[in-house]
N, C-alpha and C positions, 0 to 999 in steps of 0.2 A: 439558383445561387451557384457562384463559381467556387472552385476549390479554395481559393484564398480566402473568400468570405466566410464560407464555412469554418475554416481553421482559425481565422482571426478572431471569430466570435466565441470561440471555445477556449476555455482555460486550460493549461497545460501544467502538470505537477510530476514530482518525481516520487517514487517508492524505492527505498533502499532496503534490501535485506542484509546489508553489511556482510557480502560474500568475502570469503578467505581464498584468495588465488592460490593454486598449488605452489609449493615451495615458498609461500609468503608467510607472514606472522599475523597475530591477531592485532597488534598495534598497528601494523601497516593498514590492514582493512579499515580500522576506525579512522586513521588519518586520511585514508582514501575517501571515506564517507564525508568527512568535514570538507575536504577539497572539492568532492562532487558538489556539495551543497553551496559552496561559494561560487563555483561556477554556473550552477543552476540559478542562484540569485542574479548573477551578472547577465545570464542570457534571458532573464524575463520569465522564468518559471513561478507559478503560484505559490507552491507550497513543497516543502519536503518532508516526507513521512518515512519513519522506520517502523518495521514491523517486529512483532515479539515472537522469537523462535527460541527453543531450548533444546539442549542435548544434541546439538548438530555440529560436527566438526567443521561443516562448509559454511556455517553462519555465526556471526558473533553479535547478534542484536538481542541477546537474552535480558540484559539489564536495559531494557527500552528507555526508560525515563532518565537514566544517567547518561546515555548517548544523546538525548534530546537537549540536555543542558549543554552538553559540549558542543553540540552543533550551533545550538542558539546563541551561545556565547561567541562562537567564531564567525557568525554572520551578522548582519544588521537589519535586513527588512523582510526577507523571505519568511512565509509561515512556516513554523516547524510543528510536528505532531506525530502522533502514533497512528500507524496504519496496519494494525491497531494494537491497543492493548487488549489482551485476551482476558476479558472481565472474570470470567469463572476462576482464574487463577489468583484473584486479588480481592481483598475486601474493599467495597466501594469507598469506604472512609479514607483508606489508605491512598486510593487513586485521587480522590477529591484533594487531600492534603498535597499530593506530589504536584499535581496539575496546577492546583492553587499556587504553589510555590514558584513553579515555571511562570506562571501568568503574572505573578508580581515582579519577578526578575525580568521578564521579556514582555511588557505589556502589549496587548493587541497582536501578538504574533504565535500564540499556542493553539494549537487544534488537539482535540481529544477523540480520536477514532476508536471505536469499541467493536470487538469481535467476540464470538462465543466459542469457537474452537479451541482446543487446548495449545495449538501451536507447536505440538510435540507428539511423541508416542504415548500410548496409555499408561505405561508404567512410570514415565516422567511425569504425566499429568497427576498421578496419584501422589508423588513425591511433592509436588507444587501444592496440591489442594489438601494434603494430609488426609486422604481417605474420604473427603467430603463427596457424597454422591449428588450429581446435579439433576434437578427435576425440570421439566419443560418451562416452569413459571419463573424459575430463578434468574434467567437472563432479564427478562422484562422487569422483575422485582428490583433486582441489582441496579438497573438503569434509573428506575424511579427514586431508589434511595440516594443514588449519585447525584441526580438533578436537585434533590432536596437539599443536600449539603452545600450546593452553589447559591441556593436562593438567600437573599437578604433576610426573609421572614424566618429563616432557620435559627435566628439568634436567641430566640426564646426556648429552643429545644435543649434538652440535657446533653445530647450529643452534637457537637459542632466541628466543621472542618475550618481549622485555623492554621495556615491561611487557605483560602478556598471560598469561604463564605462571601457572597455578594458580588463574586467575579463572574462575569459572562463568558465563560470558556466554552466556545462552541463545540458540540458534540455531533459526531458523524457516527452512522452505523454501517458496519462492513459486513458483507455477507456473501456467500456463493450459493444460496438457495432462497426459496421464496418466503422463508420464515422471517428472516430479518428484513426483507422487502415490505412485508405486511406490518411489521412492528414500527419501522421507519415511517410508514404511511400514517399509521394511528398516532404517532408521537410527534408528527410533524418535524421530522429531522432530515438532514441530507443523507443520501444513501449511496455507497460505493460498492459496486459489484466486482468480485474478484474474478473477472473472466480471463486473467492472465494464466490461471491454472484450472479453472473450472467453469468452462465455457457453456455447459449444457443448459442451465436454467437463466441465461443472460435475459433473453427477450420476455419470458414469462415474468420474471422477477421485476423488471422495469415496468412492465404493464401493470402489474399488481401495485407497485409503489406509486406511480403517477395517477392512476384511476382512484386508488383508495386514499390519497394524500389529504390530511386534514390540517389546516394552517395552524401554527403554534407561535409562541412568543419569539422564538429563534428564528422562524422561517415561515414566509407567507405563501410560497408555491414550491412545487417540487424541485429537488435539486439532485437530479440523478448524474452519477459518475460512474466511469468503468475504468478498471486497471487493465492495461494490456502490456504485452512485451513488445519492445521496440529495439531493433538493431540496425542502425543506419552507418552507411560508409560511403565513399566516394562512388563506389560501383555496387551493382547487384551482386557481382560475383564475390567481391571482398566481403561484402556483408553476409553472404551466404556461409563463407568460410568462418567468419567470426562467430556465426550461429552455432557452430559444431561445439562450442563450449556449453551453451545453453542446452542442446541436445544431451550432450553426455552428462550435465548436471541433472537433467530430467530422468536420465537412465538411472542415475543413483536413487531417485525417487521411487521409480517402479521397482527396482531390485532390491531396495532397501539398504543400499551401500552409499551412505551420504559423505563422500569425500570432498575435500576442497575443490574449488571450481577450476577444472582443467583447462590446459591451452588449446586453441583450436587445432584442427587437424584437417587434411585436404578432403577427406571423405568419411562418411559415417558408414560406409560399406563394409560389411564384415564386423562391425563394432555391435549394431543391434540386429535383432531378428525382424523379419517382416512383421511379425505380431507386435514387437516391442516398438517398431517405427511408427505402426498404425496407432498404437495407444498414446505414444508420446505426441504425435502430431494432432491427435484429437485433443489431448489435454491442453497443448499449446496452439489451439486453433486460431485464437487471436494474437497472433504474433506477426509483426510487421517488419519484413527484413528487406533491405534494399538501399538504393540511392536516394537522394533527396526527392526526385521525381516519383519514384515508385512509393515511397513513404507518403508524399503528399496526396497522390492519387488514392492509394488504399485507406489511409486514415480518414481522409474527406468522405469516401463511400460509408465507412464505419459509423461516422458521426451523423451522416443523413439518415441511415437506417436506424440507429438506437435513439436519436434525438438527446444524447447526453450532454450536459453542460460543461462537463470537464473530464479530461482524459489524464489518468494517473499512469506514468509510465515506468516500467522496471526493465533494466538491461542488463543481463548477465553477460558481461564481457570480460574475458581474462585480463587483457592489458588495460591498466587503469587509463592511459592516454587515449586509448581507443574508445574506451566507455565515454570520457569527456568529449571526445570528437563526436560520438554518436549523438549525444545530447545537444551538442552545438549544432549539427546538421538538422536536428528535429526542431531546435529553436528558429532556425532559418525558415523552416517549413510554416510555422505558425505566427512568425512575424512578419513574413513578406507580404 
């Protein structure tokens, strides 16, 4: 199969962490997110997801559901959803009501992606969860409870999600380990692996998911997805320069200094130590940087190796126009 066939048979989507570029404002970051969603819709992307993060100067996606409403209101047909809502931070009933409300307002366009990480540091997680200690069974149990609220048959129960009840809001499980892969397989749900920052268990998680998959009402056969970093530009050299913003952002994660997204620089030499470089490049292993031809070749190889049905792309690019351009180049890759 040619590169074109492989890519045109795969769906492409966007994950936005709503980054704040250095020297910019929170409102600008949110406006940029909506503008990116509008361009993604025009370029033929399948869905636009926003991830839940808390207590980070660099990201303003903490009130995820509010942002999803803002993005859905400003677009017309692209699917909009969470990538994901961190379920341990929320009561399942609240999530069912919120996404039920979105599904009423924007029918057949809302996705509910669920994760079990806190999306923040431990102290902030405690503030979010009011001291509740999570056990290993809480996440599966919370998903069961959430699914129950969406069922029409729940109308006879004493606790109901209104709106939410009887609405078929598709649920996706997100993960960076084999735990969620196993759970997604058991429950017959689509599964998205966070290979954009946690590449280590990608292949074992996908194997566990596809081999153990049990069909469900929502899904007949496995639907594996992978999230990757993509930075596309006119030339490989320009893309490599733009990628230094991503590397500096990753430095903040490694050193625990989470500042706004910095502008690109000519070289990372002298910025990171050899150990930090190795750690960051390992963490960002599935990052595709380059011209249209380079991206096409590398992504095609990745899809053939993983057999994923959908690629979710995240692009940490400082200049909003360059970020839009990167997504345009990528759309040319999968639309050609």
